[in-house]
C-alpha positions, -999 to +999 in steps of 0.1 A: +223-069+850+195-048+861+215-015+849+223-030+815+181-029+809+186+011+805+210+007+779+195+015+745+209+007+711+216+040+694+219+025+659+218-003+633+188-027+631+180-030+670+181+010+672+162+018+699+161-017+719+176-024+747+207-042+754+201-070+770+166-075+751+184-079+721+210-104+732+190-123+749+161-120+726+173-139+693+203-158+683+211-131+660+212-107+686+246-122+700+261-128+666+254-089+662+267-083+689+301-100+684+306-082+650+302-053+667+326-059+690+354-070+663+347-032+648+374-008+658+348+020+650+326+007+672+349+004+706+361+044+695+327+060+691+305+041+715+332+033+745+305+031+774+285+008+752+316-016+740+319-022+775+286-030+786+280-050+755+317-069+762+308-078+796+273-090+785+284-115+758+315-123+781+288-135+805+271-153+780+300-175+768 
């Protein structure tokens, strides 16, 4: 997980925050990521970030 700590969310209500902090910081962070994972534009535009978020969410479930 240490490498994921360096990944910063580039947009939206969590812009500028670390992905890991968003996921573990609140229940709404996990819901937000689940929403993004279902958005085709997110996967296409942010491929690397999509993979990081998907792995973190899957590891949480």
